[in-house]
N, CA, C and O atoms as a GROMACS GRO file, in nm:
protein
  604
    1UNK      N    1  -4.156  -0.732  -0.989
    1UNK     CA    2  -4.249  -0.842  -1.022
    1UNK      C    3  -4.352  -0.846  -0.914
    1UNK      O    4  -4.318  -0.836  -0.796
    2UNK      N    5  -4.478  -0.858  -0.949
    2UNK     CA    6  -4.589  -0.875  -0.857
    2UNK      C    7  -4.592  -1.011  -0.795
    2UNK      O    8  -4.557  -1.111  -0.858
    3UNK      N    9  -4.636  -1.017  -0.670
    3UNK     CA   10  -4.644  -1.145  -0.598
    3UNK      C   11  -4.775  -1.205  -0.641
    3UNK      O   12  -4.878  -1.138  -0.637
    4UNK      N   13  -4.774  -1.330  -0.681
    4UNK     CA   14  -4.892  -1.403  -0.723
    4UNK      C   15  -4.957  -1.466  -0.599
    4UNK      O   16  -4.892  -1.546  -0.531
    5UNK      N   17  -5.076  -1.434  -0.571
    5UNK     CA   18  -5.146  -1.484  -0.450
    5UNK      C   19  -5.205  -1.626  -0.478
    5UNK      O   20  -5.256  -1.647  -0.587
    6UNK      N   21  -5.201  -1.717  -0.388
    6UNK     CA   22  -5.258  -1.843  -0.399
    6UNK      C   23  -5.415  -1.831  -0.406
    6UNK      O   24  -5.476  -1.749  -0.337
    7UNK      N   25  -5.474  -1.911  -0.490
    7UNK     CA   26  -5.622  -1.906  -0.499
    7UNK      C   27  -5.691  -1.988  -0.399
    7UNK      O   28  -5.808  -1.964  -0.369
    8UNK      N   29  -5.620  -2.092  -0.343
    8UNK     CA   30  -5.677  -2.174  -0.230
    8UNK      C   31  -5.575  -2.179  -0.126
    8UNK      O   32  -5.457  -2.201  -0.152
    9UNK      N   33  -5.623  -2.158   0.002
    9UNK     CA   34  -5.530  -2.167   0.114
    9UNK      C   35  -5.587  -2.262   0.221
    9UNK      O   36  -5.706  -2.292   0.223
   10UNK      N   37  -5.496  -2.308   0.309
   10UNK     CA   38  -5.537  -2.372   0.429
   10UNK      C   39  -5.496  -2.282   0.544
   10UNK      O   40  -5.390  -2.222   0.539
   11UNK      N   41  -5.578  -2.273   0.646
   11UNK     CA   42  -5.550  -2.183   0.754
   11UNK      C   43  -5.595  -2.250   0.887
   11UNK      O   44  -5.676  -2.342   0.888
   12UNK      N   45  -5.540  -2.201   0.994
   12UNK     CA   46  -5.580  -2.257   1.126
   12UNK      C   47  -5.610  -2.134   1.225
   12UNK      O   48  -5.536  -2.036   1.231
   13UNK      N   49  -5.719  -2.151   1.297
   13UNK     CA   50  -5.745  -2.054   1.405
   13UNK      C   51  -5.752  -2.144   1.528
   13UNK      O   52  -5.816  -2.249   1.525
   14UNK      N   53  -5.687  -2.101   1.636
   14UNK     CA   54  -5.696  -2.186   1.756
   14UNK      C   55  -5.779  -2.118   1.855
   14UNK      O   56  -5.793  -1.996   1.852
   15UNK      N   57  -5.836  -2.196   1.947
   15UNK     CA   58  -5.919  -2.152   2.057
   15UNK      C   59  -5.887  -2.223   2.185
   15UNK      O   60  -5.885  -2.346   2.188
   16UNK      N   61  -5.865  -2.154   2.285
   16UNK     CA   62  -5.846  -2.211   2.419
   16UNK      C   63  -5.976  -2.177   2.498
   16UNK      O   64  -6.015  -2.061   2.504
   17UNK      N   65  -6.038  -2.273   2.554
   17UNK     CA   66  -6.163  -2.248   2.625
   17UNK      C   67  -6.156  -2.272   2.773
   17UNK      O   68  -6.180  -2.384   2.818
   18UNK      N   69  -6.125  -2.173   2.850
   18UNK     CA   70  -6.113  -2.186   2.993
   18UNK      C   71  -6.242  -2.209   3.072
   18UNK      O   72  -6.240  -2.248   3.188
   19UNK      N   73  -6.351  -2.184   3.007
   19UNK     CA   74  -6.488  -2.204   3.067
   19UNK      C   75  -6.581  -2.255   2.963
   19UNK      O   76  -6.546  -2.272   2.846
   20UNK      N   77  -6.704  -2.280   3.012
   20UNK     CA   78  -6.807  -2.326   2.924
   20UNK      C   79  -6.850  -2.231   2.814
   20UNK      O   80  -6.908  -2.271   2.712
   21UNK      N   81  -6.819  -2.098   2.836
   21UNK     CA   82  -6.873  -2.003   2.744
   21UNK      C   83  -6.755  -1.924   2.673
   21UNK      O   84  -6.778  -1.866   2.567
   22UNK      N   85  -6.636  -1.921   2.729
   22UNK     CA   86  -6.531  -1.829   2.679
   22UNK      C   87  -6.430  -1.907   2.593
   22UNK      O   88  -6.372  -2.007   2.635
   23UNK      N   89  -6.412  -1.859   2.475
   23UNK     CA   90  -6.302  -1.909   2.385
   23UNK      C   91  -6.213  -1.796   2.352
   23UNK      O   92  -6.257  -1.696   2.293
   24UNK      N   93  -6.085  -1.809   2.390
   24UNK     CA   94  -5.985  -1.718   2.349
   24UNK      C   95  -5.918  -1.763   2.227
   24UNK      O   96  -5.846  -1.863   2.225
   25UNK      N   97  -5.942  -1.686   2.120
   25UNK     CA   98  -5.899  -1.734   1.988
   25UNK      C   99  -5.776  -1.666   1.935
   25UNK      O  100  -5.747  -1.553   1.976
   26UNK      N  101  -5.703  -1.727   1.848
   26UNK     CA  102  -5.586  -1.669   1.785
   26UNK      C  103  -5.581  -1.703   1.643
   26UNK      O  104  -5.595  -1.818   1.602
   27UNK      N  105  -5.557  -1.593   1.561
   27UNK     CA  106  -5.532  -1.619   1.418
   27UNK      C  107  -5.431  -1.515   1.376
   27UNK      O  108  -5.435  -1.399   1.417
   28UNK      N  109  -5.338  -1.562   1.291
   28UNK     CA  110  -5.214  -1.486   1.260
   28UNK      C  111  -5.155  -1.430   1.394
   28UNK      O  112  -5.121  -1.508   1.483
   29UNK      N  113  -5.144  -1.299   1.407
   29UNK     CA  114  -5.091  -1.245   1.537
   29UNK      C  115  -5.200  -1.170   1.610
   29UNK      O  116  -5.171  -1.076   1.684
   30UNK      N  117  -5.329  -1.210   1.591
   30UNK     CA  118  -5.435  -1.141   1.647
   30UNK      C  119  -5.506  -1.234   1.749
   30UNK      O  120  -5.529  -1.350   1.718
   31UNK      N  121  -5.540  -1.185   1.871
   31UNK     CA  122  -5.609  -1.258   1.969
   31UNK      C  123  -5.745  -1.191   1.991
   31UNK      O  124  -5.758  -1.068   1.991
   32UNK      N  125  -5.847  -1.276   2.012
   32UNK     CA  126  -5.978  -1.216   2.039
   32UNK      C  127  -6.061  -1.324   2.117
   32UNK      O  128  -6.033  -1.444   2.116
   33UNK      N  129  -6.163  -1.269   2.184
   33UNK     CA  130  -6.251  -1.358   2.267
   33UNK      C  131  -6.381  -1.367   2.205
   33UNK      O  132  -6.433  -1.272   2.147
   34UNK      N  133  -6.437  -1.489   2.219
   34UNK     CA  134  -6.582  -1.514   2.184
   34UNK      C  135  -6.642  -1.564   2.317
   34UNK      O  136  -6.587  -1.656   2.378
   35UNK      N  137  -6.752  -1.507   2.360
   35UNK     CA  138  -6.808  -1.530   2.492
   35UNK      C  139  -6.954  -1.514   2.496
   35UNK      O  140  -7.009  -1.464   2.398
   36UNK      N  141  -7.021  -1.548   2.593
   36UNK     CA  142  -7.158  -1.526   2.614
   36UNK      C  143  -7.178  -1.413   2.710
   36UNK      O  144  -7.092  -1.389   2.795
   37UNK      N  145  -7.292  -1.341   2.699
   37UNK     CA  146  -7.320  -1.237   2.792
   37UNK      C  147  -7.341  -1.294   2.940
   37UNK      O  148  -7.365  -1.413   2.961
   38UNK      N  149  -7.331  -1.202   3.034
   38UNK     CA  150  -7.340  -1.246   3.171
   38UNK      C  151  -7.476  -1.316   3.199
   38UNK      O  152  -7.484  -1.416   3.271
   39UNK      N  153  -7.581  -1.258   3.139
   39UNK     CA  154  -7.713  -1.317   3.164
   39UNK      C  155  -7.732  -1.458   3.109
   39UNK      O  156  -7.832  -1.523   3.140
   40UNK      N  157  -7.636  -1.506   3.026
   40UNK     CA  158  -7.642  -1.640   2.974
   40UNK      C  159  -7.523  -1.718   3.030
   40UNK      O  160  -7.478  -1.814   2.968
   41UNK      N  161  -7.472  -1.679   3.146
   41UNK     CA  162  -7.369  -1.750   3.213
   41UNK      C  163  -7.220  -1.729   3.165
   41UNK      O  164  -7.126  -1.798   3.206
   42UNK      N  165  -7.209  -1.627   3.075
   42UNK     CA  166  -7.077  -1.596   3.032
   42UNK      C  167  -7.008  -1.490   3.115
   42UNK      O  168  -7.056  -1.450   3.221
   43UNK      N  169  -6.892  -1.445   3.063
   43UNK     CA  170  -6.817  -1.337   3.126
   43UNK      C  171  -6.818  -1.205   3.043
   43UNK      O  172  -6.762  -1.103   3.085
   44UNK      N  173  -6.883  -1.212   2.926
   44UNK     CA  174  -6.904  -1.093   2.846
   44UNK      C  175  -6.773  -1.033   2.794
   44UNK      O  176  -6.764  -0.912   2.774
   45UNK      N  177  -6.672  -1.116   2.772
   45UNK     CA  178  -6.545  -1.066   2.727
   45UNK      C  179  -6.535  -1.050   2.574
   45UNK      O  180  -6.432  -1.007   2.521
   46UNK      N  181  -6.640  -1.085   2.505
   46UNK     CA  182  -6.641  -1.074   2.362
   46UNK      C  183  -6.778  -1.105   2.308
   46UNK      O  184  -6.866  -1.144   2.386
   47UNK      N  185  -6.802  -1.089   2.179
   47UNK     CA  186  -6.937  -1.120   2.125
   47UNK      C  187  -6.954  -1.276   2.137
   47UNK      O  188  -6.861  -1.356   2.147
   48UNK      N  189  -7.087  -1.305   2.134
   48UNK     CA  190  -7.120  -1.449   2.137
   48UNK      C  191  -7.087  -1.511   1.999
   48UNK      O  192  -7.060  -1.439   1.903
   49UNK      N  193  -7.091  -1.645   1.990
   49UNK     CA  194  -7.065  -1.710   1.857
   49UNK      C  195  -7.152  -1.657   1.748
   49UNK      O  196  -7.105  -1.625   1.638
   50UNK      N  197  -7.281  -1.647   1.778
   50UNK     CA  198  -7.376  -1.608   1.675
   50UNK      C  199  -7.356  -1.455   1.638
   50UNK      O  200  -7.367  -1.416   1.522
   51UNK      N  201  -7.328  -1.376   1.738
   51UNK     CA  202  -7.293  -1.238   1.705
   51UNK      C  203  -7.163  -1.225   1.621
   51UNK      O  204  -7.151  -1.140   1.534
   52UNK      N  205  -7.068  -1.313   1.652
   52UNK     CA  206  -6.950  -1.315   1.575
   52UNK      C  207  -6.973  -1.351   1.430
   52UNK      O  208  -6.909  -1.296   1.340
   53UNK      N  209  -7.064  -1.443   1.408
   53UNK     CA  210  -7.097  -1.479   1.270
   53UNK      C  211  -7.156  -1.366   1.192
   53UNK      O  212  -7.120  -1.348   1.076
   54UNK      N  213  -7.248  -1.287   1.251
   54UNK     CA  214  -7.301  -1.170   1.187
   54UNK      C  215  -7.197  -1.064   1.166
   54UNK      O  216  -7.192  -1.000   1.061
   55UNK      N  217  -7.110  -1.044   1.270
   55UNK     CA  218  -7.003  -0.944   1.259
   55UNK      C  219  -6.913  -0.982   1.143
   55UNK      O  220  -6.863  -0.892   1.076
   56UNK      N  221  -6.889  -1.108   1.114
   56UNK     CA  222  -6.808  -1.155   1.006
   56UNK      C  223  -6.873  -1.116   0.872
   56UNK      O  224  -6.805  -1.084   0.774
   57UNK      N  225  -7.003  -1.121   0.870
   57UNK     CA  226  -7.074  -1.084   0.747
   57UNK      C  227  -7.053  -0.932   0.724
   57UNK      O  228  -7.031  -0.891   0.609
   58UNK      N  229  -7.059  -0.844   0.831
   58UNK     CA  230  -7.033  -0.706   0.811
   58UNK      C  231  -6.887  -0.684   0.762
   58UNK      O  232  -6.863  -0.606   0.670
   59UNK      N  233  -6.794  -0.753   0.824
   59UNK     CA  234  -6.656  -0.737   0.782
   59UNK      C  235  -6.634  -0.781   0.639
   59UNK      O  236  -6.568  -0.709   0.564
   60UNK      N  237  -6.687  -0.900   0.596
   60UNK     CA  238  -6.670  -0.939   0.458
   60UNK      C  239  -6.741  -0.848   0.360
   60UNK      O  240  -6.691  -0.822   0.251
   61UNK      N  241  -6.859  -0.798   0.400
   61UNK     CA  242  -6.932  -0.706   0.314
   61UNK      C  243  -6.846  -0.580   0.289
   61UNK      O  244  -6.839  -0.529   0.177
   62UNK      N  245  -6.782  -0.532   0.396
   62UNK     CA  246  -6.697  -0.409   0.379
   62UNK      C  247  -6.577  -0.439   0.284
   62UNK      O  248  -6.552  -0.365   0.189
   63UNK      N  249  -6.506  -0.548   0.312
   63UNK     CA  250  -6.384  -0.578   0.237
   63UNK      C  251  -6.415  -0.600   0.089
   63UNK      O  252  -6.355  -0.541   0.000
   64UNK      N  253  -6.515  -0.689   0.068
   64UNK     CA  254  -6.548  -0.731  -0.078
   64UNK      C  255  -6.610  -0.612  -0.150
   64UNK      O  256  -6.578  -0.590  -0.267
   65UNK      N  257  -6.698  -0.535  -0.085
   65UNK     CA  258  -6.759  -0.418  -0.153
   65UNK      C  259  -6.650  -0.323  -0.190
   65UNK      O  260  -6.655  -0.267  -0.300
   66UNK      N  261  -6.557  -0.300  -0.112
   66UNK     CA  262  -6.451  -0.206  -0.140
   66UNK      C  263  -6.355  -0.259  -0.259
   66UNK      O  264  -6.307  -0.180  -0.340
   67UNK      N  265  -6.334  -0.388  -0.262
   67UNK     CA  266  -6.260  -0.448  -0.373
   67UNK      C  267  -6.342  -0.439  -0.503
   67UNK      O  268  -6.288  -0.413  -0.610
   68UNK      N  269  -6.473  -0.462  -0.491
   68UNK     CA  270  -6.555  -0.450  -0.618
   68UNK      C  271  -6.560  -0.309  -0.663
   68UNK      O  272  -6.545  -0.283  -0.782
   69UNK      N  273  -6.581  -0.215  -0.572
   69UNK     CA  274  -6.590  -0.074  -0.607
   69UNK      C  275  -6.462  -0.028  -0.672
   69UNK      O  276  -6.468   0.046  -0.770
   70UNK      N  277  -6.342  -0.068  -0.620
   70UNK     CA  278  -6.217  -0.036  -0.683
   70UNK      C  279  -6.203  -0.092  -0.827
   70UNK      O  280  -6.156  -0.026  -0.920
   71UNK      N  281  -6.247  -0.217  -0.840
   71UNK     CA  282  -6.239  -0.287  -0.969
   71UNK      C  283  -6.329  -0.216  -1.070
   71UNK      O  284  -6.297  -0.209  -1.189
   72UNK      N  285  -6.441  -0.166  -1.024
   72UNK     CA  286  -6.536  -0.095  -1.109
   72UNK      C  287  -6.511   0.052  -1.126
   72UNK      O  288  -6.578   0.118  -1.205
   73UNK      N  289  -6.409   0.106  -1.051
   73UNK     CA  290  -6.380   0.247  -1.056
   73UNK      C  291  -6.486   0.333  -0.996
   73UNK      O  292  -6.514   0.443  -1.044
   74UNK      N  293  -6.547   0.285  -0.890
   74UNK     CA  294  -6.658   0.355  -0.825
   74UNK      C  295  -6.606   0.398  -0.686
   74UNK      O  296  -6.543   0.319  -0.616
   75UNK      N  297  -6.633   0.525  -0.648
   75UNK     CA  298  -6.596   0.577  -0.521
   75UNK      C  299  -6.711   0.560  -0.420
   75UNK      O  300  -6.807   0.637  -0.418
   76UNK      N  301  -6.696   0.455  -0.337
   76UNK     CA  302  -6.795   0.427  -0.230
   76UNK      C  303  -6.759   0.501  -0.101
   76UNK      O  304  -6.842   0.516  -0.012
   77UNK      N  305  -6.636   0.544  -0.091
   77UNK     CA  306  -6.586   0.609   0.033
   77UNK      C  307  -6.582   0.507   0.140
   77UNK      O  308  -6.540   0.393   0.118
   78UNK      N  309  -6.626   0.548   0.260
   78UNK     CA  310  -6.625   0.458   0.374
   78UNK      C  311  -6.770   0.405   0.391
   78UNK      O  312  -6.867   0.472   0.355
   79UNK      N  313  -6.782   0.287   0.446
   79UNK     CA  314  -6.911   0.229   0.465
   79UNK      C  315  -6.952   0.233   0.610
   79UNK      O  316  -6.867   0.211   0.696
   80UNK      N  317  -7.072   0.257   0.640
   80UNK     CA  318  -7.136   0.231   0.769
   80UNK      C  319  -7.228   0.117   0.747
   80UNK      O  320  -7.318   0.128   0.663
   81UNK      N  321  -7.213   0.002   0.819
   81UNK     CA  322  -7.294  -0.119   0.795
   81UNK      C  323  -7.363  -0.155   0.925
   81UNK      O  324  -7.299  -0.174   1.029
   82UNK      N  325  -7.499  -0.165   0.917
   82UNK     CA  326  -7.569  -0.212   1.034
   82UNK      C  327  -7.641  -0.339   0.997
   82UNK      O  328  -7.710  -0.342   0.896
   83UNK      N  329  -7.629  -0.442   1.073
   83UNK     CA  330  -7.695  -0.564   1.056
   83UNK      C  331  -7.801  -0.592   1.151
   83UNK      O  332  -7.773  -0.603   1.271
   84UNK      N  333  -7.922  -0.606   1.108
   84UNK     CA  334  -8.035  -0.645   1.196
   84UNK      C  335  -8.078  -0.786   1.158
   84UNK      O  336  -8.105  -0.814   1.042
   85UNK      N  337  -8.084  -0.871   1.254
   85UNK     CA  338  -8.108  -1.018   1.214
   85UNK      C  339  -8.204  -1.079   1.312
   85UNK      O  340  -8.228  -1.032   1.423
   86UNK      N  341  -8.260  -1.192   1.260
   86UNK     CA  342  -8.338  -1.276   1.344
   86UNK      C  343  -8.266  -1.404   1.363
   86UNK      O  344  -8.208  -1.456   1.268
   87UNK      N  345  -8.269  -1.458   1.484
   87UNK     CA  346  -8.204  -1.585   1.520
   87UNK      C  347  -8.302  -1.676   1.588
   87UNK      O  348  -8.354  -1.643   1.695
   88UNK      N  349  -8.329  -1.786   1.532
   88UNK     CA  350  -8.417  -1.893   1.594
   88UNK      C  351  -8.333  -1.967   1.694
   88UNK      O  352  -8.255  -2.057   1.661
   89UNK      N  353  -8.352  -1.924   1.820
   89UNK     CA  354  -8.266  -1.971   1.929
   89UNK      C  355  -8.305  -2.114   1.977
   89UNK      O  356  -8.242  -2.168   2.068
   90UNK      N  357  -8.406  -2.173   1.916
   90UNK     CA  358  -8.446  -2.306   1.961
   90UNK      C  359  -8.328  -2.407   1.949
   90UNK      O  360  -8.313  -2.495   2.033
   91UNK      N  361  -8.248  -2.392   1.847
   91UNK     CA  362  -8.137  -2.479   1.823
   91UNK      C  363  -8.025  -2.456   1.933
   91UNK      O  364  -7.981  -2.553   1.994
   92UNK      N  365  -7.983  -2.334   1.955
   92UNK     CA  366  -7.871  -2.310   2.055
   92UNK      C  367  -7.923  -2.332   2.196
   92UNK      O  368  -7.844  -2.345   2.290
   93UNK      N  369  -8.053  -2.335   2.210
   93UNK     CA  370  -8.113  -2.368   2.351
   93UNK      C  371  -8.134  -2.521   2.364
   93UNK      O  372  -8.186  -2.569   2.465
   94UNK      N  373  -8.093  -2.595   2.260
   94UNK     CA  374  -8.110  -2.750   2.259
   94UNK      C  375  -8.254  -2.790   2.268
   94UNK      O  376  -8.282  -2.899   2.318
   95UNK      N  377  -8.352  -2.705   2.222
   95UNK     CA  378  -8.491  -2.741   2.223
   95UNK      C  379  -8.529  -2.836   2.109
   95UNK      O  380  -8.602  -2.935   2.124
   96UNK      N  381  -8.470  -2.796   1.987
   96UNK     CA  382  -8.488  -2.880   1.871
   96UNK      C  383  -8.387  -2.836   1.761
   96UNK      O  384  -8.333  -2.725   1.764
   97UNK      N  385  -8.364  -2.924   1.667
   97UNK     CA  386  -8.270  -2.895   1.556
   97UNK      C  387  -8.339  -2.795   1.470
   97UNK      O  388  -8.457  -2.810   1.440
   98UNK      N  389  -8.265  -2.690   1.429
   98UNK     CA  390  -8.315  -2.588   1.339
   98UNK      C  391  -8.234  -2.591   1.206
   98UNK      O  392  -8.111  -2.588   1.207
   99UNK      N  393  -8.306  -2.596   1.095
   99UNK     CA  394  -8.236  -2.601   0.968
   99UNK      C  395  -8.178  -2.461   0.927
   99UNK      O  396  -8.070  -2.452   0.868
  100UNK      N  397  -8.251  -2.354   0.960
  100UNK     CA  398  -8.208  -2.222   0.925
  100UNK      C  399  -8.204  -2.133   1.052
  100UNK      O  400  -8.304  -2.067   1.084
  101UNK      N  401  -8.093  -2.130   1.122
  101UNK     CA  402  -8.092  -2.058   1.248
  101UNK      C  403  -8.112  -1.909   1.233
  101UNK      O  404  -8.173  -1.845   1.318
  102UNK      N  405  -8.059  -1.851   1.119
  102UNK     CA  406  -8.073  -1.709   1.090
  102UNK      C  407  -8.168  -1.700   0.972
  102UNK      O  408  -8.125  -1.702   0.857
  103UNK      N  409  -8.303  -1.690   1.001
  103UNK     CA  410  -8.389  -1.682   0.884
  103UNK      C  411  -8.368  -1.558   0.790
  103UNK      O  412  -8.381  -1.568   0.668
  104UNK      N  413  -8.334  -1.439   0.853
  104UNK     CA  414  -8.324  -1.319   0.778
  104UNK      C  415  -8.218  -1.225   0.846
  104UNK      O  416  -8.210  -1.210   0.968
  105UNK      N  417  -8.139  -1.164   0.756
  105UNK     CA  418  -8.044  -1.063   0.800
  105UNK      C  419  -8.063  -0.940   0.705
  105UNK      O  420  -8.057  -0.950   0.582
  106UNK      N  421  -8.086  -0.825   0.771
  106UNK     CA  422  -8.102  -0.710   0.689
  106UNK      C  423  -7.973  -0.621   0.709
  106UNK      O  424  -7.939  -0.583   0.821
  107UNK      N  425  -7.904  -0.591   0.597
  107UNK     CA  426  -7.791  -0.504   0.600
  107UNK      C  427  -7.822  -0.367   0.552
  107UNK      O  428  -7.856  -0.352   0.434
  108UNK      N  429  -7.811  -0.267   0.632
  108UNK     CA  430  -7.825  -0.128   0.593
  108UNK      C  431  -7.685  -0.076   0.573
  108UNK      O  432  -7.607  -0.064   0.668
  109UNK      N  433  -7.653  -0.045   0.452
  109UNK     CA  434  -7.517  -0.002   0.407
  109UNK      C  435  -7.526   0.136   0.361
  109UNK      O  436  -7.600   0.169   0.268
  110UNK      N  437  -7.445   0.226   0.430
  110UNK     CA  438  -7.442   0.367   0.394
  110UNK      C  439  -7.306   0.398   0.347
  110UNK      O  440  -7.210   0.379   0.422
  111UNK      N  441  -7.289   0.447   0.219
  111UNK     CA  442  -7.161   0.483   0.159
  111UNK      C  443  -7.151   0.633   0.160
  111UNK      O  444  -7.244   0.704   0.123
  112UNK      N  445  -7.033   0.681   0.205
  112UNK     CA  446  -7.006   0.830   0.207
  112UNK      C  447  -6.928   0.882   0.092
  112UNK      O  448  -6.887   0.998   0.095
  113UNK      N  449  -6.903   0.799  -0.014
  113UNK     CA  450  -6.832   0.845  -0.132
  113UNK      C  451  -6.925   0.919  -0.235
  113UNK      O  452  -7.040   0.954  -0.208
  114UNK      N  453  -6.866   0.937  -0.350
  114UNK     CA  454  -6.946   1.009  -0.448
  114UNK      C  455  -7.028   0.921  -0.542
  114UNK      O  456  -7.087   0.969  -0.639
  115UNK      N  457  -7.030   0.795  -0.512
  115UNK     CA  458  -7.107   0.698  -0.599
  115UNK      C  459  -7.254   0.732  -0.605
  115UNK      O  460  -7.317   0.772  -0.508
  116UNK      N  461  -7.307   0.713  -0.730
  116UNK     CA  462  -7.458   0.735  -0.748
  116UNK      C  463  -7.532   0.613  -0.700
  116UNK      O  464  -7.473   0.509  -0.672
  117UNK      N  465  -7.658   0.627  -0.691
  117UNK     CA  466  -7.740   0.510  -0.652
  117UNK      C  467  -7.717   0.393  -0.753
  117UNK      O  468  -7.701   0.278  -0.712
  118UNK      N  469  -7.717   0.422  -0.882
  118UNK     CA  470  -7.690   0.319  -0.981
  118UNK      C  471  -7.550   0.250  -0.966
  118UNK      O  472  -7.536   0.130  -0.985
  119UNK      N  473  -7.452   0.330  -0.931
  119UNK     CA  474  -7.320   0.271  -0.909
  119UNK      C  475  -7.316   0.188  -0.784
  119UNK      O  476  -7.244   0.088  -0.779
  120UNK      N  477  -7.392   0.225  -0.685
  120UNK     CA  478  -7.401   0.144  -0.561
  120UNK      C  479  -7.472   0.008  -0.589
  120UNK      O  480  -7.438  -0.095  -0.532
  121UNK      N  481  -7.569   0.012  -0.678
  121UNK     CA  482  -7.637  -0.108  -0.719
  121UNK      C  483  -7.538  -0.203  -0.794
  121UNK      O  484  -7.545  -0.325  -0.780
  122UNK      N  485  -7.448  -0.143  -0.873
  122UNK     CA  486  -7.349  -0.222  -0.942
  122UNK      C  487  -7.255  -0.289  -0.838
  122UNK      O  488  -7.224  -0.408  -0.847
  123UNK      N  489  -7.212  -0.208  -0.743
  123UNK     CA  490  -7.127  -0.265  -0.641
  123UNK      C  491  -7.200  -0.382  -0.567
  123UNK      O  492  -7.139  -0.487  -0.544
  124UNK      N  493  -7.327  -0.365  -0.531
  124UNK     CA  494  -7.405  -0.466  -0.461
  124UNK      C  495  -7.410  -0.593  -0.543
  124UNK      O  496  -7.393  -0.702  -0.490
  125UNK      N  497  -7.435  -0.578  -0.677
  125UNK     CA  498  -7.444  -0.693  -0.760
  125UNK      C  499  -7.318  -0.773  -0.760
  125UNK      O  500  -7.322  -0.896  -0.747
  126UNK      N  501  -7.202  -0.703  -0.775
  126UNK     CA  502  -7.078  -0.772  -0.772
  126UNK      C  503  -7.046  -0.828  -0.635
  126UNK      O  504  -6.989  -0.937  -0.625
  127UNK      N  505  -7.080  -0.754  -0.524
  127UNK     CA  506  -7.059  -0.799  -0.388
  127UNK      C  507  -7.121  -0.933  -0.370
  127UNK      O  508  -7.055  -1.020  -0.313
  128UNK      N  509  -7.241  -0.959  -0.412
  128UNK     CA  510  -7.317  -1.080  -0.396
  128UNK      C  511  -7.251  -1.199  -0.469
  128UNK      O  512  -7.272  -1.314  -0.430
  129UNK      N  513  -7.172  -1.171  -0.572
  129UNK     CA  514  -7.101  -1.277  -0.637
  129UNK      C  515  -6.979  -1.330  -0.567
  129UNK      O  516  -6.937  -1.443  -0.590
  130UNK      N  517  -6.919  -1.245  -0.476
  130UNK     CA  518  -6.788  -1.271  -0.425
  130UNK      C  519  -6.781  -1.278  -0.268
  130UNK      O  520  -6.682  -1.332  -0.218
  131UNK      N  521  -6.873  -1.231  -0.192
  131UNK     CA  522  -6.861  -1.226  -0.047
  131UNK      C  523  -6.878  -1.366   0.006
  131UNK      O  524  -6.987  -1.422   0.004
  132UNK      N  525  -6.766  -1.422   0.056
  132UNK     CA  526  -6.771  -1.567   0.098
  132UNK      C  527  -6.868  -1.583   0.222
  132UNK      O  528  -6.939  -1.684   0.230
  133UNK      N  529  -6.871  -1.488   0.314
  133UNK     CA  530  -6.960  -1.515   0.433
  133UNK      C  531  -7.103  -1.505   0.390
  133UNK      O  532  -7.184  -1.586   0.434
  134UNK      N  533  -7.140  -1.412   0.306
  134UNK     CA  534  -7.280  -1.402   0.265
  134UNK      C  535  -7.322  -1.530   0.191
  134UNK      O  536  -7.435  -1.576   0.203
  135UNK      N  537  -7.227  -1.588   0.113
  135UNK     CA  538  -7.257  -1.716   0.041
  135UNK      C  539  -7.281  -1.824   0.138
  135UNK      O  540  -7.368  -1.908   0.116
  136UNK      N  541  -7.206  -1.828   0.247
  136UNK     CA  542  -7.226  -1.935   0.346
  136UNK      C  543  -7.368  -1.920   0.409
  136UNK      O  544  -7.443  -2.018   0.421
  137UNK      N  545  -7.404  -1.794   0.448
  137UNK     CA  546  -7.538  -1.773   0.507
  137UNK      C  547  -7.645  -1.810   0.405
  137UNK      O  548  -7.740  -1.881   0.438
  138UNK      N  549  -7.630  -1.764   0.283
  138UNK     CA  550  -7.736  -1.790   0.180
  138UNK      C  551  -7.750  -1.940   0.157
  138UNK      O  552  -7.861  -1.992   0.140
  139UNK      N  553  -7.635  -2.009   0.156
  139UNK     CA  554  -7.640  -2.153   0.125
  139UNK      C  555  -7.710  -2.223   0.237
  139UNK      O  556  -7.766  -2.330   0.216
  140UNK      N  557  -7.708  -2.166   0.359
  140UNK     CA  558  -7.778  -2.226   0.474
  140UNK      C  559  -7.927  -2.189   0.476
  140UNK      O  560  -8.000  -2.235   0.564
  141UNK      N  561  -7.973  -2.106   0.379
  141UNK     CA  562  -8.110  -2.069   0.375
  141UNK      C  563  -8.147  -1.931   0.429
  141UNK      O  564  -8.264  -1.894   0.431
  142UNK      N  565  -8.048  -1.856   0.471
  142UNK     CA  566  -8.067  -1.723   0.526
  142UNK      C  567  -8.102  -1.627   0.408
  142UNK      O  568  -8.033  -1.625   0.306
  143UNK      N  569  -8.207  -1.550   0.424
  143UNK     CA  570  -8.237  -1.437   0.337
  143UNK      C  571  -8.161  -1.318   0.377
  143UNK      O  572  -8.179  -1.271   0.490
  144UNK      N  573  -8.074  -1.263   0.293
  144UNK     CA  574  -8.004  -1.140   0.322
  144UNK      C  575  -8.058  -1.025   0.238
  144UNK      O  576  -8.055  -1.031   0.115
  145UNK      N  577  -8.105  -0.925   0.302
  145UNK     CA  578  -8.167  -0.807   0.234
  145UNK      C  579  -8.059  -0.695   0.249
  145UNK      O  580  -8.017  -0.664   0.360
  146UNK      N  581  -8.015  -0.637   0.136
  146UNK     CA  582  -7.920  -0.527   0.138
  146UNK      C  583  -7.994  -0.402   0.106
  146UNK      O  584  -8.062  -0.394   0.004
  147UNK      N  585  -7.981  -0.303   0.190
  147UNK     CA  586  -8.035  -0.165   0.159
  147UNK      C  587  -7.922  -0.071   0.154
  147UNK      O  588  -7.867  -0.032   0.257
  148UNK      N  589  -7.883  -0.032   0.032
  148UNK     CA  590  -7.775   0.066   0.010
  148UNK      C  591  -7.829   0.200   0.003
  148UNK      O  592  -7.936   0.223  -0.053
  149UNK      N  593  -7.754   0.297   0.063
  149UNK     CA  594  -7.791   0.442   0.054
  149UNK      C  595  -7.662   0.522   0.057
  149UNK      O  596  -7.555   0.472   0.091
  150UNK      N  597  -7.676   0.650   0.021
  150UNK     CA  598  -7.561   0.743   0.027
  150UNK      C  599  -7.576   0.833   0.148
  150UNK      O  600  -7.686   0.872   0.186
  151UNK      N  601  -7.461   0.864   0.207
  151UNK     CA  602  -7.460   0.956   0.326
  151UNK      C  603  -7.497   1.094   0.287
  151UNK      O  604  -7.501   1.183   0.372
   0.00000   0.00000   0.00000
């Protein structure tokens, strides 16, 4: 018998913050650091909070694109994803409140599977329906541009 997954969950991630910039986080059995670079007064033990947010977009894009490709029967192989983004730092610098901190994120996604350009477009269309992190960014006003190509 297949295990039926819950459609809505509650979860907790904890963070211990031994300094003004470092947060040592735990989720499930995984520990990771979120920190600021040395030039911003941090200890550089992990990505910054804003870098972590963009990295989460890369991770979600990979997971959901692969799920969509499998559902569609499309071989996308492995993905190489590069995110180039603009960040309006006036907010994090406490200069003024910013409505859209990330005005634009460009995702360059290279698939090394046998998928055609048309099949990659189908995966992209489905991805945009289901990627939770991209939906959060878009709801905040961020423009996400996806450029899919084959290796």
